C-alpha positions as a Markdown table, in Angstrom:
| # | Residue | x | y | z |
|---|---|---|---|---|
| 1 | Met | 18.5 | -32.2 | -4.8 |
| 2 | Lys | 17.7 | -32.7 | -1.2 |
| 3 | Thr | 14.1 | -33.6 | -0.4 |
| 4 | Asn | 12.7 | -33.1 | 3.1 |
| 5 | His | 9.3 | -33.8 | 4.6 |
| 6 | His | 7.3 | -30.6 | 4.2 |
| 7 | Thr | 3.8 | -29.3 | 4.8 |
| 8 | Pro | 2.5 | -28.5 | 1.3 |
| 9 | Ile | 1.0 | -25.0 | 0.7 |
| 10 | Leu | -2.7 | -25.3 | 0.5 |
| 11 | Ser | -4.1 | -24.4 | -2.9 |
| 12 | Ile | -7.9 | -24.2 | -3.2 |
| 13 | Pro | -9.0 | -26.3 | -6.2 |
| 14 | Met | -11.5 | -24.8 | -8.6 |
| 15 | Lys | -14.3 | -27.2 | -7.7 |
| 16 | Ser | -14.1 | -26.2 | -4.0 |
| 17 | Arg | -14.4 | -22.4 | -4.7 |
| 18 | Lys | -17.8 | -21.1 | -3.7 |
| 19 | Thr | -17.5 | -17.3 | -3.3 |
| 20 | Thr | -20.2 | -15.6 | -5.4 |
| 21 | Arg | -20.0 | -12.1 | -6.9 |
| 22 | Trp | -22.3 | -10.8 | -4.2 |
| 23 | Asp | -20.1 | -12.3 | -1.4 |
| 24 | Met | -17.0 | -10.9 | -2.9 |
| 25 | Phe | -18.6 | -7.5 | -3.4 |
| 26 | Ala | -20.0 | -7.4 | 0.1 |
| 27 | Thr | -16.6 | -8.4 | 1.6 |
| 28 | Trp | -14.8 | -5.5 | -0.2 |
| 29 | Val | -17.4 | -2.8 | 0.3 |
| 30 | Gly | -17.7 | -4.0 | 3.9 |
| 31 | Ala | -13.9 | -3.8 | 4.3 |
| 32 | Asn | -14.1 | -0.1 | 3.8 |
| 33 | Ala | -17.6 | 0.5 | 5.1 |
| 34 | Asn | -16.3 | 1.3 | 8.6 |
| 35 | Asn | -15.0 | 3.7 | 11.2 |
| 36 | Gly | -11.5 | 3.9 | 9.9 |
| 37 | Thr | -12.7 | 5.1 | 6.5 |
| 38 | Trp | -14.9 | 7.7 | 8.1 |
| 39 | Phe | -11.9 | 8.9 | 10.1 |
| 40 | Val | -9.7 | 9.1 | 7.0 |
| 41 | Gly | -12.4 | 11.2 | 5.2 |
| 42 | Gly | -12.6 | 13.5 | 8.3 |
| 43 | Val | -8.8 | 14.0 | 8.3 |
| 44 | Leu | -8.8 | 14.7 | 4.6 |
| 45 | Ala | -11.0 | 17.7 | 5.3 |
| 46 | Ala | -7.7 | 19.4 | 6.0 |
| 47 | Cys | -7.3 | 19.6 | 2.2 |
| 48 | Gly | -10.7 | 21.3 | 1.6 |
| 49 | Phe | -13.6 | 19.5 | -0.1 |
| 50 | Gly | -12.6 | 19.6 | -3.8 |
| 51 | Leu | -9.0 | 18.6 | -3.4 |
| 52 | Ala | -9.9 | 15.9 | -0.8 |
| 53 | Met | -12.3 | 14.3 | -3.3 |
| 54 | Lys | -9.8 | 14.3 | -6.1 |
| 55 | Val | -7.1 | 12.8 | -4.0 |
| 56 | Leu | -9.5 | 10.2 | -2.5 |
| 57 | Val | -10.7 | 8.9 | -5.9 |
| 58 | Leu | -7.4 | 9.0 | -7.8 |
| 59 | Ser | -5.1 | 7.6 | -5.0 |
| 60 | Ser | -7.7 | 4.9 | -4.1 |
| 61 | Ala | -8.2 | 3.8 | -7.7 |
| 62 | Leu | -4.4 | 3.6 | -8.3 |
| 63 | Ser | -4.0 | 1.6 | -5.0 |
| 64 | Tyr | -6.8 | -0.8 | -6.0 |
| 65 | Val | -5.2 | -1.6 | -9.4 |
| 66 | Phe | -2.7 | -3.5 | -7.2 |
| 67 | Leu | -5.6 | -5.2 | -5.4 |
| 68 | Ser | -6.8 | -6.5 | -8.8 |
| 69 | Leu | -3.3 | -7.7 | -9.6 |
| 70 | Ile | -2.9 | -9.6 | -6.4 |
| 71 | Gly | -6.5 | -10.8 | -6.7 |
| 72 | Tyr | -5.7 | -12.3 | -10.1 |
| 73 | Ile | -2.7 | -14.2 | -8.6 |
| 74 | Gly | -5.0 | -15.6 | -5.9 |
| 75 | Tyr | -7.5 | -16.8 | -8.5 |
| 76 | Gln | -4.7 | -18.3 | -10.7 |
| 77 | Thr | -2.9 | -20.1 | -7.8 |
| 78 | Gly | -5.6 | -20.7 | -5.2 |
| 79 | Val | -3.0 | -19.7 | -2.6 |
| 80 | Ser | -3.0 | -16.9 | 0.0 |
| 81 | Thr | -1.0 | -13.7 | -0.5 |
| 82 | Met | 1.6 | -14.5 | 2.1 |
| 83 | Ala | 2.1 | -18.1 | 0.7 |
| 84 | Ile | 2.5 | -16.5 | -2.8 |
| 85 | Ser | 5.3 | -14.2 | -1.4 |
| 86 | Arg | 7.4 | -17.4 | -0.8 |
| 87 | Ala | 8.1 | -17.4 | -4.6 |
| 88 | Ser | 9.6 | -13.8 | -4.6 |
| 89 | Phe | 11.0 | -13.5 | -1.0 |
| 90 | Gly | 12.0 | -17.2 | -0.6 |
| 91 | Glu | 10.5 | -19.9 | 1.6 |
| 92 | Arg | 11.9 | -18.4 | 4.8 |
| 93 | Gly | 12.1 | -14.9 | 3.4 |
| 94 | Ser | 8.3 | -14.8 | 3.2 |
| 95 | Tyr | 8.3 | -14.3 | 7.0 |
| 96 | Leu | 9.2 | -10.7 | 6.3 |
| 97 | Pro | 6.1 | -9.8 | 4.3 |
| 98 | Ser | 4.1 | -12.0 | 6.8 |
| 99 | Leu | 5.4 | -9.9 | 9.7 |
| 100 | Val | 4.6 | -6.7 | 7.8 |
| 101 | Asn | 1.1 | -8.1 | 7.3 |
| 102 | Ile | 0.6 | -9.2 | 10.9 |
| 103 | Thr | 1.8 | -5.8 | 12.3 |
| 104 | Gln | -0.3 | -3.7 | 9.9 |
| 105 | Phe | -3.5 | -5.7 | 10.3 |
| 106 | Ile | -3.2 | -5.8 | 14.0 |
| 107 | Gly | -2.7 | -2.0 | 13.8 |
| 108 | Trp | -5.9 | -1.6 | 11.7 |
| 109 | Thr | -7.8 | -3.8 | 14.2 |
| 110 | Ala | -6.5 | -1.6 | 17.0 |
| 111 | Ala | -7.5 | 1.6 | 15.2 |
| 112 | Asn | -11.1 | 0.4 | 14.5 |
| 113 | Thr | -11.4 | -1.0 | 18.0 |
| 114 | Phe | -10.3 | 2.3 | 19.6 |
| 115 | Ile | -12.9 | 4.2 | 17.5 |
| 116 | Ala | -15.5 | 1.7 | 18.5 |
| 117 | Ala | -14.4 | 1.9 | 22.2 |
| 118 | Gln | -15.0 | 5.6 | 22.0 |
| 119 | Ser | -18.6 | 4.8 | 20.9 |
| 120 | Val | -18.9 | 2.4 | 23.9 |
| 121 | Ser | -17.6 | 5.1 | 26.2 |
| 122 | Leu | -20.1 | 7.6 | 24.8 |
| 123 | Leu | -22.9 | 4.9 | 25.3 |
| 124 | Phe | -21.9 | 4.5 | 29.0 |
| 125 | His | -21.8 | 8.3 | 29.3 |
| 126 | Gln | -25.4 | 8.6 | 27.9 |
| 127 | Leu | -26.8 | 5.6 | 29.8 |
| 128 | Leu | -24.8 | 5.7 | 33.1 |
| 129 | Gly | -23.3 | 9.2 | 33.2 |
| 130 | Trp | -19.7 | 8.0 | 33.0 |
| 131 | Pro | -17.2 | 10.7 | 32.0 |
| 132 | Val | -16.2 | 10.6 | 28.3 |
| 133 | Trp | -12.7 | 10.0 | 26.9 |
| 134 | Gly | -10.6 | 13.2 | 27.3 |
| 135 | Gln | -12.4 | 14.2 | 30.6 |
| 136 | Pro | -11.1 | 13.4 | 34.1 |
| 137 | Gly | -12.0 | 9.7 | 34.8 |
| 138 | Gly | -12.8 | 9.2 | 31.1 |
| 139 | Asn | -10.3 | 6.3 | 30.8 |
| 140 | Lys | -12.8 | 3.9 | 32.5 |
| 141 | Gly | -15.2 | 4.0 | 29.6 |
| 142 | Ile | -12.5 | 3.5 | 27.0 |
| 143 | Val | -10.9 | 0.5 | 28.8 |
| 144 | Val | -14.3 | -1.2 | 29.2 |
| 145 | Gly | -15.0 | -0.4 | 25.6 |
| 146 | Ile | -11.7 | -2.0 | 24.4 |
| 147 | Leu | -12.3 | -5.1 | 26.5 |
| 148 | Ile | -16.0 | -5.5 | 25.2 |
| 149 | Met | -14.8 | -5.1 | 21.6 |
| 150 | Ser | -12.0 | -7.6 | 22.0 |
| 151 | Ile | -14.5 | -10.2 | 23.5 |
| 152 | Leu | -16.8 | -9.6 | 20.5 |
| 153 | His | -13.8 | -10.1 | 18.1 |
| 154 | Ile | -12.9 | -13.4 | 19.7 |
| 155 | Ile | -16.6 | -14.6 | 19.4 |
| 156 | Ser | -16.7 | -13.5 | 15.7 |
| 157 | Val | -13.4 | -15.2 | 14.6 |
| 158 | Ser | -14.0 | -18.3 | 16.7 |
| 159 | Ser | -17.2 | -19.0 | 14.9 |
| 160 | Gly | -15.5 | -19.6 | 11.6 |
| 161 | Ser | -15.7 | -18.0 | 8.1 |
| 162 | Arg | -19.5 | -18.6 | 7.8 |
| 163 | Ser | -20.2 | -16.4 | 10.8 |
| 164 | Val | -17.8 | -13.7 | 9.4 |
| 165 | Gln | -19.9 | -13.7 | 6.2 |
| 166 | Met | -23.0 | -13.4 | 8.3 |
| 167 | Ile | -21.6 | -10.4 | 10.3 |
| 168 | Glu | -20.6 | -8.9 | 6.9 |
| 169 | Arg | -24.1 | -9.3 | 5.4 |
| 170 | Val | -26.0 | -8.0 | 8.4 |
| 171 | Gly | -23.4 | -5.3 | 9.1 |
| 172 | Ile | -23.4 | -3.9 | 5.6 |
| 173 | Ile | -27.2 | -3.4 | 5.6 |
| 174 | Leu | -27.1 | -1.5 | 9.0 |
| 175 | Val | -24.1 | 0.5 | 7.8 |
| 176 | Phe | -25.9 | 1.7 | 4.7 |
| 177 | Ile | -28.9 | 2.8 | 6.7 |
| 178 | Phe | -26.6 | 4.6 | 9.1 |
| 179 | Val | -24.8 | 6.4 | 6.3 |
| 180 | Ile | -28.0 | 7.7 | 4.8 |
| 181 | Trp | -29.2 | 8.8 | 8.2 |
| 182 | Glu | -25.9 | 10.6 | 8.9 |
| 183 | Ser | -26.0 | 12.3 | 5.4 |
| 184 | Val | -29.6 | 13.5 | 6.1 |
| 185 | Ala | -28.4 | 14.9 | 9.5 |
| 186 | Val | -25.5 | 16.7 | 7.8 |
| 187 | Phe | -27.6 | 18.3 | 5.0 |
| 188 | Arg | -30.2 | 19.4 | 7.5 |
| 189 | Thr | -27.6 | 21.7 | 9.0 |
| 190 | Val | -25.5 | 22.8 | 6.0 |
| 191 | Ser | -25.8 | 22.8 | 2.2 |
| 192 | Met | -23.5 | 21.1 | -0.3 |
| 193 | Ser | -22.4 | 24.5 | -1.6 |
| 194 | Gln | -21.3 | 25.6 | 1.9 |
| 195 | Ile | -19.3 | 22.4 | 2.2 |
| 196 | Ala | -17.7 | 22.8 | -1.2 |
| 197 | Asn | -16.8 | 26.5 | -0.5 |
| 198 | Trp | -15.5 | 26.0 | 3.0 |
| 199 | His | -11.8 | 27.1 | 3.5 |
| 200 | Val | -9.4 | 25.2 | 5.7 |
| 201 | Pro | -7.7 | 27.3 | 8.3 |
| 202 | Val | -4.1 | 27.9 | 7.0 |
| 203 | His | -2.4 | 26.4 | 10.0 |
| 204 | Ser | -4.4 | 23.1 | 9.6 |
| 205 | Arg | -4.0 | 22.7 | 5.9 |
| 206 | Met | -2.7 | 19.3 | 4.6 |
| 207 | Ala | -0.3 | 19.2 | 1.7 |
| 208 | Thr | -1.5 | 17.4 | -1.5 |
| 209 | Gly | 1.3 | 14.8 | -1.6 |
| 210 | Ala | 0.9 | 14.1 | 2.1 |
| 211 | Ala | -2.8 | 13.4 | 1.5 |
| 212 | Ile | -2.0 | 11.1 | -1.5 |
| 213 | Asp | 0.4 | 9.1 | 0.7 |
| 214 | Tyr | -2.2 | 9.0 | 3.5 |
| 215 | Val | -4.9 | 7.6 | 1.3 |
| 216 | Ala | -2.5 | 5.2 | -0.5 |
| 217 | Ala | -1.4 | 3.7 | 2.8 |
| 218 | Phe | -5.0 | 3.3 | 3.9 |
| 219 | Asn | -5.9 | 1.5 | 0.7 |
| 220 | Leu | -2.7 | -0.5 | 0.1 |
| 221 | Ala | -3.3 | -2.1 | 3.5 |
| 222 | Trp | -6.1 | -4.2 | 1.9 |
| 223 | Val | -4.0 | -5.2 | -1.1 |
| 224 | Thr | -1.9 | -7.8 | 0.8 |
| 225 | Ala | -5.2 | -9.5 | 1.8 |
| 226 | Gly | -6.4 | -9.7 | -1.8 |
| 227 | Ala | -5.5 | -13.3 | -2.7 |
| 228 | Asp | -6.7 | -14.5 | 0.7 |
| 229 | Phe | -10.3 | -13.9 | -0.6 |
| 230 | Thr | -10.0 | -14.3 | -4.4 |
| 231 | Arg | -8.6 | -17.8 | -4.1 |
| 232 | Phe | -12.1 | -18.8 | -3.1 |
| 233 | Thr | -13.7 | -17.8 | -6.4 |
| 234 | Ala | -13.8 | -19.8 | -9.6 |
| 235 | Asn | -14.6 | -16.7 | -11.7 |
| 236 | Lys | -11.7 | -14.6 | -13.1 |
| 237 | Asn | -13.6 | -11.4 | -13.3 |
| 238 | Asn | -14.8 | -11.9 | -9.7 |
| 239 | Ala | -11.2 | -11.9 | -8.7 |
| 240 | Ile | -10.1 | -8.8 | -10.7 |
| 241 | Val | -13.1 | -6.5 | -11.1 |
| 242 | Thr | -15.3 | -7.2 | -8.1 |
| 243 | Pro | -12.7 | -6.4 | -5.4 |
| 244 | Phe | -11.6 | -3.2 | -7.3 |
| 245 | Gly | -15.2 | -2.0 | -7.6 |
| 246 | Gly | -16.3 | -3.0 | -4.1 |
| 247 | Ala | -13.3 | -1.6 | -2.3 |
| 248 | Leu | -13.3 | 1.7 | -4.3 |
| 249 | Leu | -17.1 | 2.2 | -3.8 |
| 250 | Gly | -16.7 | 1.5 | -0.1 |
| 251 | Val | -13.7 | 3.9 | 0.4 |
| 252 | Val | -15.1 | 6.8 | -1.7 |
| 253 | Trp | -18.6 | 6.6 | -0.2 |
| 254 | Phe | -17.5 | 6.3 | 3.4 |
| 255 | Ala | -14.6 | 8.7 | 3.4 |
| 256 | Phe | -17.0 | 11.2 | 1.6 |
| 257 | Ile | -19.4 | 10.9 | 4.6 |
| 258 | Gly | -16.5 | 11.5 | 7.1 |
| 259 | Leu | -15.4 | 14.4 | 5.0 |
| 260 | Ile | -18.8 | 16.2 | 4.8 |
| 261 | Ser | -19.6 | 15.5 | 8.4 |
| 262 | Thr | -16.3 | 16.9 | 9.6 |
| 263 | Ile | -16.7 | 20.0 | 7.4 |
| 264 | Ser | -20.3 | 20.5 | 8.5 |
| 265 | Ile | -19.3 | 20.5 | 12.2 |
| 266 | Ala | -16.4 | 23.0 | 11.3 |
| 267 | Ile | -19.0 | 25.3 | 9.6 |
| 268 | Thr | -21.6 | 25.1 | 12.4 |
| 269 | Ser | -19.2 | 25.4 | 15.3 |
| 270 | Gly | -16.8 | 27.7 | 13.6 |
| 271 | Val | -13.9 | 25.5 | 14.7 |
| 272 | Tyr | -12.0 | 22.9 | 12.6 |
| 273 | Asp | -10.3 | 20.2 | 14.7 |
| 274 | Ala | -9.1 | 17.0 | 12.9 |
| 275 | Asn | -9.3 | 15.2 | 16.3 |
| 276 | Asn | -13.1 | 15.5 | 15.9 |
| 277 | Ser | -13.1 | 13.4 | 12.8 |
| 278 | Asp | -14.0 | 10.1 | 14.4 |
| 279 | Pro | -17.5 | 8.8 | 13.8 |
| 280 | Ser | -18.5 | 8.6 | 17.5 |
| 281 | Thr | -17.8 | 12.3 | 18.0 |
| 282 | Ile | -19.5 | 13.2 | 14.8 |
| 283 | Ala | -22.6 | 11.1 | 15.6 |
| 284 | Ser | -22.9 | 12.7 | 19.0 |
| 285 | Lys | -22.4 | 16.2 | 17.7 |
| 286 | Leu | -25.1 | 15.5 | 15.0 |
| 287 | Gly | -27.4 | 14.3 | 17.8 |
| 288 | Leu | -27.8 | 10.8 | 16.3 |
| 289 | Gly | -28.1 | 9.0 | 19.7 |
| 290 | Val | -27.6 | 5.5 | 21.0 |
| 291 | Val | -28.6 | 3.6 | 17.9 |
| 292 | Ala | -25.8 | 5.3 | 15.8 |
| 293 | Leu | -23.2 | 4.4 | 18.4 |
| 294 | Leu | -24.4 | 0.7 | 18.3 |
| 295 | Val | -24.0 | 0.7 | 14.5 |
| 296 | Ile | -20.5 | 2.1 | 14.8 |
| 297 | Ile | -19.6 | -0.7 | 17.2 |
| 298 | Leu | -21.0 | -3.3 | 14.7 |
| 299 | Thr | -19.1 | -1.8 | 11.7 |
| 300 | Ser | -15.9 | -2.1 | 13.7 |
| 301 | Met | -16.7 | -5.9 | 13.9 |
| 302 | Thr | -17.3 | -6.2 | 10.2 |
| 303 | Ala | -14.0 | -4.5 | 9.2 |
| 304 | Asn | -12.0 | -6.3 | 11.9 |
| 305 | Ala | -13.3 | -9.7 | 10.8 |
| 306 | Val | -11.3 | -9.1 | 7.6 |
| 307 | Asn | -8.3 | -7.6 | 9.4 |
| 308 | Leu | -8.0 | -10.4 | 11.9 |
| 309 | Leu | -8.5 | -13.1 | 9.2 |
| 310 | Ala | -5.6 | -11.6 | 7.2 |
| 311 | Ala | -3.3 | -11.3 | 10.3 |
| 312 | Gly | -4.1 | -14.8 | 11.3 |
| 313 | Ser | -3.3 | -16.2 | 7.8 |
| 314 | Ala | 0.0 | -14.3 | 7.9 |
| 315 | Leu | 0.8 | -15.8 | 11.3 |
| 316 | Ser | 0.0 | -19.3 | 10.0 |
| 317 | Asn | 2.4 | -18.7 | 7.0 |
| 318 | Ile | 5.2 | -18.3 | 9.6 |
| 319 | Phe | 4.1 | -21.1 | 11.9 |
| 320 | Thr | 2.7 | -23.6 | 9.5 |
| 321 | Lys | 1.8 | -26.1 | 12.2 |
| 322 | Leu | -0.3 | -23.6 | 14.1 |
| 323 | Arg | -4.0 | -24.0 | 13.4 |
| 324 | Leu | -5.8 | -20.9 | 12.0 |
| 325 | Lys | -8.2 | -20.8 | 15.0 |
| 326 | Tyr | -5.3 | -20.4 | 17.4 |
| 327 | Ser | -3.5 | -17.9 | 15.1 |
| 328 | Leu | -6.7 | -15.8 | 15.2 |
| 329 | Trp | -6.9 | -15.9 | 19.0 |
| 330 | Ile | -3.2 | -14.8 | 19.2 |
| 331 | Val | -3.8 | -11.8 | 16.9 |
| 332 | Val | -6.9 | -10.7 | 18.8 |
| 333 | Leu | -4.9 | -10.7 | 22.0 |
| 334 | Leu | -2.0 | -8.7 | 20.4 |
| 335 | Ala | -4.5 | -6.3 | 18.8 |
| 336 | Thr | -6.1 | -5.7 | 22.2 |
| 337 | Ile | -2.8 | -4.8 | 23.7 |
| 338 | Val | -1.9 | -2.4 | 20.8 |
| 339 | Thr | -5.4 | -0.7 | 21.1 |
| 340 | Phe | -4.3 | 0.8 | 24.5 |
| 341 | Ile | -1.4 | 2.8 | 22.9 |
| 342 | Pro | -3.3 | 6.0 | 22.1 |
| 343 | Met | -4.2 | 6.2 | 25.8 |
| 344 | Phe | -0.5 | 6.7 | 26.6 |
| 345 | Val | 0.3 | 8.9 | 23.6 |
| 346 | Gly | -2.7 | 11.1 | 24.5 |
| 347 | Ser | -3.9 | 11.6 | 20.9 |
| 348 | Phe | -5.5 | 9.0 | 18.7 |
| 349 | Leu | -4.9 | 11.2 | 15.6 |
| 350 | Asp | -1.2 | 11.4 | 16.1 |
| 351 | Thr | -0.9 | 7.7 | 16.7 |
| 352 | Phe | -3.0 | 7.0 | 13.6 |
| 353 | Glu | -0.9 | 9.2 | 11.3 |
| 354 | Gln | 2.3 | 7.7 | 12.5 |
| 355 | Phe | 0.8 | 4.2 | 11.9 |
| 356 | Leu | -0.2 | 5.2 | 8.3 |
| 357 | Asp | 3.4 | 6.4 | 7.6 |
| 358 | Tyr | 4.6 | 2.9 | 8.7 |
| 359 | Val | 2.0 | 1.2 | 6.5 |
| 360 | Gly | 3.0 | 3.2 | 3.4 |
| 361 | Met | 6.7 | 2.7 | 4.1 |
| 362 | Val | 6.6 | -1.1 | 4.3 |
| 363 | Leu | 3.7 | -2.1 | 2.0 |
| 364 | Gly | 4.8 | -0.1 | -1.1 |
| 365 | Pro | 8.0 | -2.1 | -1.6 |
| 366 | Thr | 6.4 | -5.4 | -0.5 |
| 367 | Ile | 3.5 | -5.2 | -3.1 |
| 368 | Ala | 5.8 | -3.9 | -5.8 |
| 369 | Ile | 8.2 | -6.9 | -5.4 |
| 370 | Ile | 5.4 | -9.6 | -5.3 |
| 371 | Cys | 3.7 | -8.1 | -8.5 |
| 372 | Thr | 6.9 | -7.6 | -10.4 |
| 373 | Asp | 8.1 | -11.2 | -9.6 |
| 374 | Tyr | 4.8 | -12.8 | -10.7 |
| 375 | Tyr | 3.9 | -10.8 | -13.8 |
| 376 | Leu | 7.3 | -9.8 | -15.2 |
| 377 | Arg | 9.8 | -12.5 | -14.0 |
| 378 | Ala | 7.6 | -15.6 | -13.8 |
| 379 | His | 5.3 | -14.5 | -16.6 |
| 380 | Arg | 2.2 | -15.5 | -14.5 |
| 381 | Gln | 3.5 | -19.1 | -14.0 |
| 382 | Tyr | 4.5 | -20.2 | -10.5 |
| 383 | Asp | 5.3 | -23.9 | -9.8 |
| 384 | Leu | 2.8 | -24.5 | -7.1 |
| 385 | Glu | 4.2 | -28.0 | -6.3 |
| 386 | Gln | 7.4 | -26.2 | -5.3 |
| 387 | Leu | 5.8 | -23.7 | -2.9 |
| 388 | Gly | 6.7 | -24.7 | 0.7 |
| 389 | Val | 9.4 | -27.2 | -0.4 |
| 390 | Pro | 12.7 | -26.9 | 1.6 |
| 391 | His | 15.7 | -26.6 | -0.8 |
| 392 | Gly | 13.2 | -26.4 | -3.7 |
| 393 | Lys | 12.8 | -23.9 | -6.5 |
| 394 | Tyr | 12.0 | -21.0 | -4.2 |
| 395 | Trp | 14.7 | -21.7 | -1.7 |
| 396 | Tyr | 17.3 | -19.2 | -3.1 |
| 397 | His | 20.1 | -18.8 | -0.5 |
| 398 | Gly | 19.2 | -20.4 | 2.9 |
| 399 | Gly | 15.5 | -20.0 | 2.1 |
| 400 | Ile | 15.8 | -16.2 | 1.5 |
| 401 | Asn | 15.9 | -14.2 | -1.7 |
| 402 | Trp | 18.4 | -11.6 | -0.5 |
| 403 | Val | 17.6 | -9.4 | -3.6 |
| 404 | Ala | 14.0 | -9.0 | -2.4 |
| 405 | Phe | 15.3 | -8.1 | 1.1 |
| 406 | Leu | 17.7 | -5.5 | -0.3 |
| 407 | Val | 15.0 | -3.9 | -2.5 |
| 408 | Phe | 12.6 | -3.9 | 0.5 |
| 409 | Val | 15.2 | -2.1 | 2.7 |
| 410 | Leu | 16.0 | 0.4 | -0.1 |
| 411 | Gly | 12.3 | 1.1 | -0.6 |
| 412 | Val | 11.7 | 1.7 | 3.1 |
| 413 | Ala | 14.8 | 4.0 | 3.2 |
| 414 | Phe | 13.7 | 5.9 | 0.1 |
| 415 | Phe | 10.2 | 6.5 | 1.6 |
| 416 | Val | 11.6 | 7.6 | 5.0 |
| 417 | Gly | 14.1 | 9.9 | 3.3 |
| 418 | Val | 11.8 | 11.7 | 0.9 |
| 419 | His | 8.2 | 11.6 | 2.0 |
| 420 | Gln | 8.4 | 14.8 | 4.0 |
| 421 | Leu | 10.5 | 16.7 | 1.4 |
| 422 | Pro | 8.5 | 19.6 | -0.2 |
| 423 | Leu | 9.2 | 18.1 | -3.7 |
| 424 | Phe | 7.1 | 15.0 | -2.8 |
| 425 | Ala | 4.9 | 16.3 | 0.1 |
| 426 | Asn | 3.5 | 19.1 | -2.0 |
| 427 | Thr | 3.0 | 17.2 | -5.3 |
| 428 | Ile | 2.5 | 13.5 | -5.8 |
| 429 | Gly | 3.6 | 12.0 | -2.5 |
| 430 | Ala | 6.3 | 9.3 | -2.1 |
| 431 | Thr | 4.3 | 6.0 | -2.0 |
| 432 | Phe | 3.7 | 5.4 | -5.7 |
| 433 | Val | 7.1 | 6.7 | -6.8 |
| 434 | Asp | 8.6 | 4.3 | -4.2 |
| 435 | Met | 6.6 | 1.4 | -5.7 |
| 436 | Val | 7.8 | 2.1 | -9.2 |
| 437 | Leu | 11.4 | 2.4 | -8.2 |
| 438 | Ser | 11.2 | -0.8 | -6.1 |
| 439 | Ala | 9.7 | -2.7 | -9.0 |
| 440 | Val | 12.4 | -1.4 | -11.5 |
| 441 | Val | 15.3 | -2.1 | -9.1 |
| 442 | Tyr | 14.0 | -5.6 | -8.2 |
| 443 | Tyr | 13.5 | -6.5 | -11.9 |
| 444 | Val | 16.9 | -5.3 | -13.0 |
| 445 | Leu | 18.8 | -7.0 | -10.1 |
| 446 | Met | 16.9 | -10.3 | -10.5 |
| 447 | Trp | 17.7 | -10.1 | -14.3 |
| 448 | Phe | 21.4 | -10.0 | -13.5 |
| 449 | Val | 21.0 | -12.9 | -10.9 |
| 450 | Asp | 19.1 | -15.0 | -13.5 |
| 451 | Gln | 21.7 | -14.3 | -16.2 |
| 452 | Arg | 24.5 | -15.3 | -13.9 |
| 453 | Ser | 22.9 | -18.5 | -12.8 |
| 454 | Ser | 22.1 | -19.6 | -16.3 |
| 455 | His | 25.7 | -18.7 | -17.3 |
| 456 | Asn | 27.0 | -20.9 | -14.4 |
| 457 | Ala | 24.6 | -23.7 | -15.4 |
| 458 | Asn | 26.0 | -23.7 | -18.9 |
């Protein structure tokens, strides 16, 4: 066996783990207590209230079962999700899930930033009379908004994890106040029975399976960040139950607000337009004023603190010598560039939906492979001493587990091939079917590989 000098993978020892139940809960509620979740709720209005709520609760709960599974791995190993993926994808192969993570978390940062930039643009409109986004000359407010948000992100991530926790704690209190305020504003104009009985215009209706995929992609995006946070707790339940409960409460609550707000505007104006689902538009249409826009800007920072930390960790998994601080600066810069894309596409909603398709397509197989490998192949026992060792136990062939790569490609191909077919789009969606198939194929192929290598060893 060849031994090389290597940088060992950092495992957080139990005695150094300080994350309390409240911190864990606040992190995961805060992860979903944001603009993106409002927007998802608003877009789900295209299913009608009853179906939207069913899809929201069931698809989210199923997605967060995987958050608990990954959370437990983080607790057991003390290692980040992307470092864990070295065991299933191979030492070099783990660059693939890391790239997936970097792209999707940069995408989420950009989505939240764009929504917050719309709030900044509305602020400038109300305070200085600048044209709003969508009107001639409206680009100025959005560009300034994106730059302001990016500077705020650099300040928040440069100040370290304690400041991120402070932003989370202050942000979450303000967000709760804002949510109650927005709910009061909604129910002042329409009743719950009007919302429940509102019918979606036929041409705008969203298919059930498409909605399930949409919500699954939104929620699975957090799953690959699971171990990055649970490795800092010394309590098993705090790694399994708290993230599940916090994330589920956050997503159901905030998407519900986006849902009822969008439907209430559709009822009072007589027009349903999914493009009006973003919180800034809703806040201004409900007449909530400058304070509401400031809260939206702050909630973007709380969500993006988690997004950027996860993207930075993934980048550090690829470039192990790169300090996390510099990784974070790089991902902030990349996210800033990506945030400008909707300005060229012309529709934030179209860009957002295409992004969610991408997230569902790549994350389903990735999460399925990591969970299957740890729970079914390794029986919850990874050799942590071997993680990060060149030519060690998790080296496979040239540092890559080609079976994991093959299953990933098959999973992506399956999703692309079937997610728009009526059989899936009108029923259960493609994401969870894709995950089950990816898990089964990975397990079977690896069983054959293991049998063959043990046969050769004998």
